[in-house]
C-alpha positions as a printed NumPy array, in Angstrom:
array([[  0.   ,   0.   ,   0.   ],
       [  0.873,   3.667,  -0.192],
       [  2.098,   3.787,   3.4  ],
       [  4.7  ,   1.083,   2.777],
       [  7.974,   1.506,   0.946],
       [  7.986,   1.188,  -2.847],
       [ 10.985,   0.254,  -4.964],
       [ 12.082,   0.342,  -8.59 ],
       [ 12.613,  -2.998, -10.294],
       [ 14.59 ,  -2.981, -13.512],
       [ 15.049,  -6.697, -14.029],
       [ 12.444,  -9.412, -13.432],
       [ 13.255, -12.651, -11.676],
       [ 11.892, -15.926, -12.991],
       [  8.693, -15.731, -10.958],
       [  7.78 , -12.115, -11.726],
       [  4.996, -11.642, -14.293],
       [  6.016, -14.644, -16.388],
       [  3.252, -13.814, -18.863],
       [  4.898, -10.526, -19.924],
       [  7.484, -10.691, -22.759],
       [ 11.173, -10.338, -21.99 ],
       [ 14.261,  -9.374, -23.916],
       [ 17.987,  -9.432, -23.303],
       [ 19.775,  -6.085, -23.594],
       [ 23.535,  -5.669, -23.615],
       [ 24.983,  -3.766, -20.655],
       [ 27.812,  -1.276, -21.   ],
       [ 29.922,  -3.112, -18.444],
       [ 29.585,  -6.327, -20.432],
       [ 27.128,  -9.161, -20.581],
       [ 23.39 ,  -8.651, -20.789],
       [ 20.376,  -8.243, -18.514],
       [ 16.742,  -9.199, -18.826],
       [ 14.133,  -6.487, -19.28 ],
       [ 10.371,  -6.574, -19.65 ],
       [  8.544,  -4.906, -22.498],
       [  4.847,  -4.301, -23.097],
       [  2.901,  -4.962, -26.272],
       [ -0.716,  -5.145, -25.116],
       [ -3.211,  -4.102, -22.486],
       [ -3.058,  -7.602, -21.021],
       [  0.681,  -7.137, -20.389],
       [ -0.139,  -4.005, -18.388],
       [ -2.788,  -5.88 , -16.402],
       [ -0.353,  -8.659, -15.544],
       [  2.177,  -6.125, -14.241],
       [ -0.474,  -4.385, -12.159],
       [ -1.422,  -7.782, -10.732],
       [  2.166,  -8.103,  -9.567],
       [  2.029,  -4.769,  -7.772],
       [  3.434,  -2.375, -10.385],
       [  2.184,   1.155,  -9.684],
       [  4.328,   3.147, -12.123],
       [  5.584,   2.388, -15.627],
       [  8.899,   3.902, -16.696],
       [  9.816,   2.954, -20.279],
       [ 12.996,   3.682, -22.167],
       [ 12.879,   6.291, -24.909],
       [ 13.363,   3.669, -27.617],
       [ 11.569,   0.677, -29.06 ],
       [ 12.384,  -2.971, -28.661],
       [ 13.2  ,  -3.191, -32.377],
       [ 16.192,  -0.859, -31.902],
       [ 16.942,  -0.093, -28.284],
       [ 20.122,   1.81 , -29.158],
       [ 18.4  ,   4.486, -31.263],
       [ 16.025,   6.692, -29.209],
       [ 12.819,   7.861, -30.861],
       [ 11.587,   9.916, -27.894],
       [ 13.279,  12.828, -26.129],
       [ 12.157,  14.043, -22.707],
       [ 12.571,  17.447, -21.083],
       [ 11.419,  17.107, -17.481],
       [ 10.614,  20.458, -15.858],
       [ 11.065,  19.859, -12.135],
       [ 10.253,  22.915,  -9.997],
       [ 11.71 ,  23.745,  -6.626],
       [  9.216,  23.729,  -3.744],
       [  8.763,  27.513,  -3.821],
       [  8.237,  27.886,  -7.579],
       [  4.866,  29.137,  -8.762],
       [  2.715,  27.398, -11.326],
       [  3.017,  30.474, -13.517],
       [  6.792,  30.087, -13.596],
       [  6.491,  26.394, -14.464],
       [  4.053,  27.209, -17.275],
       [  6.296,  29.947, -18.643],
       [  9.269,  27.586, -18.623],
       [  7.281,  24.985, -20.569],
       [  5.947,  27.456, -23.122],
       [  9.293,  29.096, -23.786],
       [ 11.01 ,  25.725, -24.17 ],
       [  8.272,  24.606, -26.57 ],
       [  8.94 ,  27.726, -28.66 ],
       [ 12.681,  27.058, -28.696],
       [ 12.159,  23.477, -29.822],
       [  9.715,  24.623, -32.494],
       [ 12.319,  27.036, -33.833],
       [ 14.611,  24.015, -34.254],
       [ 11.962,  22.103, -36.175],
       [ 11.026,  19.871, -33.253],
       [  7.443,  19.431, -32.06 ],
       [  6.895,  18.932, -28.339],
       [  3.906,  17.417, -26.591],
       [  2.879,  18.401, -23.08 ],
       [  2.357,  16.01 , -20.199],
       [  1.323,  16.695, -16.617],
       [  3.681,  14.466, -14.681],
       [  1.223,  13.545, -11.939],
       [  3.719,  15.046,  -9.514],
       [  4.994,  18.62 ,  -9.328],
       [  6.135,  19.374, -12.845],
       [  5.619,  19.04 , -16.555],
       [  7.21 ,  16.954, -19.274],
       [  7.858,  18.039, -22.823],
       [  7.925,  14.898, -24.971],
       [  9.574,  15.186, -28.377],
       [  9.05 ,  12.407, -30.944],
       [ 11.997,  12.02 , -33.328],
       [ 13.006,   9.612, -36.033],
       [ 15.597,   7.188, -34.648],
       [ 18.956,   8.086, -36.154],
       [ 21.403,   8.857, -33.352],
       [ 22.509,   6.889, -30.314],
       [ 21.959,   7.57 , -26.637],
       [ 25.187,   9.508, -26.103],
       [ 24.392,  11.88 , -28.96 ],
       [ 20.809,  12.438, -27.809],
       [ 21.819,  13.035, -24.2  ],
       [ 24.429,  15.565, -25.3  ],
       [ 21.913,  17.182, -27.66 ],
       [ 19.207,  17.612, -25.015],
       [ 21.831,  18.821, -22.543],
       [ 22.942,  21.505, -24.97 ],
       [ 19.394,  22.694, -25.598],
       [ 18.611,  22.711, -21.881],
       [ 21.742,  24.664, -21.007],
       [ 21.083,  27.218, -23.74 ],
       [ 17.52 ,  27.634, -22.525],
       [ 18.547,  28.01 , -18.888],
       [ 21.204,  30.547, -19.846],
       [ 18.504,  32.771, -21.351],
       [ 16.767,  33.062, -17.969],
       [ 19.199,  32.029, -15.2  ],
       [ 17.065,  33.551, -12.448],
       [ 14.213,  31.162, -13.214],
       [ 15.838,  28.129, -14.841],
       [ 18.745,  25.806, -14.133],
       [ 20.293,  22.551, -15.289],
       [ 22.173,  22.102, -12.   ],
       [ 21.096,  18.965, -10.144],
       [ 22.017,  20.366,  -6.728],
       [ 18.833,  20.948,  -4.734],
       [ 20.435,  23.938,  -3.032],
       [ 21.148,  25.543,  -6.426],
       [ 17.63 ,  24.737,  -7.647],
       [ 15.779,  26.704,  -4.977],
       [ 13.353,  29.146,  -6.57 ],
       [ 14.014,  27.752, -10.057],
       [ 12.73 ,  25.183, -12.498],
       [ 15.246,  22.41 , -13.059],
       [ 15.37 ,  21.295, -16.71 ],
       [ 16.181,  17.602, -16.395],
       [ 17.652,  16.244, -19.619],
       [ 19.24 ,  13.218, -17.919],
       [ 16.257,  11.021, -18.78 ],
       [ 17.69 ,  10.833, -22.284],
       [ 20.668,   8.723, -21.274],
       [ 20.887,   5.014, -22.022],
       [ 19.015,   3.053, -19.388],
       [ 17.315,   6.133, -17.991],
       [ 13.555,   6.255, -18.106],
       [ 10.552,   8.552, -17.834],
       [  7.017,   8.06 , -16.617],
       [  4.733,   6.591, -19.27 ],
       [  1.704,   8.394, -20.614],
       [ -1.365,   7.616, -18.512],
       [  0.69 ,   5.756, -15.921],
       [ -0.509,   5.936, -12.346],
       [  1.907,   7.426,  -9.809],
       [  2.785,   6.024,  -6.414],
       [  1.426,   9.142,  -4.752],
       [ -1.475,  10.157,  -2.601],
       [ -4.781,   9.898,  -4.515],
       [ -3.047,   7.789,  -7.215],
       [ -2.39 ,  10.633,  -9.622],
       [ -2.017,   9.926, -13.337],
       [  0.611,  11.243, -15.758],
       [ -1.684,  12.865, -18.298],
       [ -1.146,  14.171, -21.845],
       [ -2.459,  17.717, -22.271],
       [ -3.112,  20.091, -25.131],
       [ -0.949,  23.184, -25.005],
       [ -4.016,  25.396, -24.642],
       [ -4.78 ,  23.573, -21.378],
       [ -1.725,  25.148, -19.776],
       [ -3.835,  27.742, -17.963],
       [ -3.431,  29.508, -14.582],
       [ -5.88 ,  27.029, -13.052],
       [ -4.084,  23.911, -14.274],
       [ -1.87 ,  21.724, -12.088],
       [  0.56 ,  18.883, -12.661],
       [ -1.381,  16.505, -10.429],
       [ -4.994,  17.302, -11.24 ],
       [ -5.85 ,  13.915, -12.686],
       [ -6.188,  10.749, -10.622],
       [ -7.651,   7.295, -11.093],
       [-10.913,   8.795,  -9.819],
       [-11.338,  11.469, -12.491],
       [ -9.185,  10.425, -15.464],
       [-12.014,   8.426, -17.052],
       [-14.262,  11.474, -16.956],
       [-11.584,  13.46 , -18.757],
       [-11.15 ,  10.782, -21.407],
       [-14.894,  10.605, -22.05 ],
       [-15.054,  14.386, -22.445],
       [-12.21 ,  14.624, -24.963],
       [-13.263,  15.358, -28.527],
       [ -9.839,  14.431, -29.872],
       [ -6.565,  12.978, -28.683],
       [ -4.619,  15.771, -26.877],
       [ -1.548,  14.474, -28.702],
       [ -3.189,  14.195, -32.1  ],
       [ -0.545,  14.162, -34.821],
       [  2.155,  12.775, -32.523],
       [  3.522,  10.2  , -34.964],
       [  3.326,  12.587, -37.915],
       [  5.373,  15.12 , -35.952],
       [  8.493,  12.938, -35.897],
       [ 11.402,  14.78 , -37.436],
       [ 14.959,  13.73 , -38.184],
       [ 17.654,  15.531, -36.227],
       [ 20.219,  16.54 , -38.797],
       [ 23.952,  16.339, -38.218],
       [ 24.14 ,  20.116, -38.436],
       [ 21.491,  20.574, -35.739],
       [ 23.127,  17.944, -33.551],
       [ 26.501,  19.672, -33.787],
       [ 24.913,  23.013, -32.944],
       [ 24.208,  21.801, -29.393],
       [ 26.939,  19.267, -28.762]])
């Protein structure tokens, strides 16, 4: 339950959710490790039956785990940062990405902050994509150093929004769309339209109790056009930020 300790499990043992498909992935230090992957709703149900509360996928597909097709910019606010400042950080970063030819899709994290999810065509490896997102994040933070930072130190992040690009490294993960969170009220990481980023919005508005009502009320997918928005990151653009 919520009052007990939770833990992250990267590798399944033989008895864990045997019905869910597995794959072997090479590790940097040598050898390989077993990972789970999901292909159907029944796979999700099996994992929930085994106590999984949160789903944190890689930013690549099982067909080519070494070439990311999803970039994540995680906007993580300090405890004293206003919602207005978080929204402004998201909007300005969206505009920067758009100027580079990259479409970003907004997600309420179910916690404190927002995620900008960028679909790309898989061309580059993890090291290149981590360096690329780091460069963009640092350039963006440099434009407004009083409000934004890429410094992980919690002391240096006070009063600022931390732009976390580290989720784009190999083996790093990010919360899945519509995943529940191991938080009070079982909040849900929820895709949003950009025009929903209003003064009354929050990052943890949706829970397992009200997410179905939202889905029924939607006239279209908030992330409509996601797959069509995939763009190839050119070598010239990559070198601009690395």
